Every structure is written in C-alpha cells, then in structure tokens.
C-alpha positions in Angstrom: 18.6 -6.8 6.5 14.8 -5.5 5.8 15.2 -1.8 5.8 11.7 -1.7 4.1 8.9 -0.2 6.2 6.2 -2.9 5.9 6.0 -6.5 6.4 4.8 -9.3 4.5 1.2 -10.7 6.3 1.4 -7.9 8.5 -1.8 -5.4 8.7 -1.8 -1.7 8.2 -3.7 1.5 7.8 -3.7 3.8 5.3 -5.5 6.5 3.2 -5.6 6.2 -0.7 -4.2 9.7 -2.6 -3.6 8.5 -5.5 -4.1 6.2 -8.7 -1.8 3.8 -10.8 -1.9 3.4 -14.0 -3.7 0.2 -14.0 -6.2 1.7 -11.4 -5.3 0.5 -8.0 -5.4 2.8 -5.5 -2.1 3.9 -3.9 -1.7 4.9 -0.5 1.9 4.9 2.0 3.0 3.6 5.0 6.1 5.7 6.2 6.1 6.9 2.8 6.3 3.4 1.2 3.7 3.1 -1.8 1.2 0.4 -1.2 -1.0 -0.5 -4.3 -4.5 -1.8 -3.1 -7.4 -2.5 -5.7 -10.8 -1.8 -5.6 -10.6 1.8 -3.4 -11.5 5.4 -4.2 -9.5 8.3 -3.6 -9.5 9.6 0.3 -10.6 6.2 1.1 -8.9 5.1 4.8 -8.6 1.1 4.2 -6.9 -1.6 6.6 -4.6 -3.8 4.0 -2.5 -7.2 4.5 0.4 -7.0 2.8 0.9 -9.7 0.4 3.9 -9.0 -1.9 6.7 -6.5 -0.7 8.9 -5.5 -3.7 11.9 -2.7 -3.8 9.6 0.2 -3.7 6.2 -1.0 -3.2 3.8 -3.3 -1.8 0.5 -5.1 -2.2 
C-alpha cells in the first residue's frame, strides 16, 4: 500500500519555503517534504519526483 502523497516519476508544482542543511530547497506536496536543488526561497517550481523515501522525496 502506498500511503505517500507523491508518486515516483509524477510531476508536481510546489513553492520552496525552506532550505536543507545541504542547501537544497524544500517545498511540500500535501505536507510531504520534497527536496529541490538549485532553487531560491519563494520560488514556484514544477518538479518530477525521482526518489521517494519514508519521510521525503526528491
């Protein structure tokens, strides 16, 4: 059963509202953290999910 709000290889739009310790932007899809490199705070981005973990995606 897949209870995560994002799916591998799917496209989503989100707004970057934080940074990780490694400098990646962090946005959320249905309150699920998505890490997006090369972004700035407040930026609205379209992302394709390439990795899904228990508590976050990339």
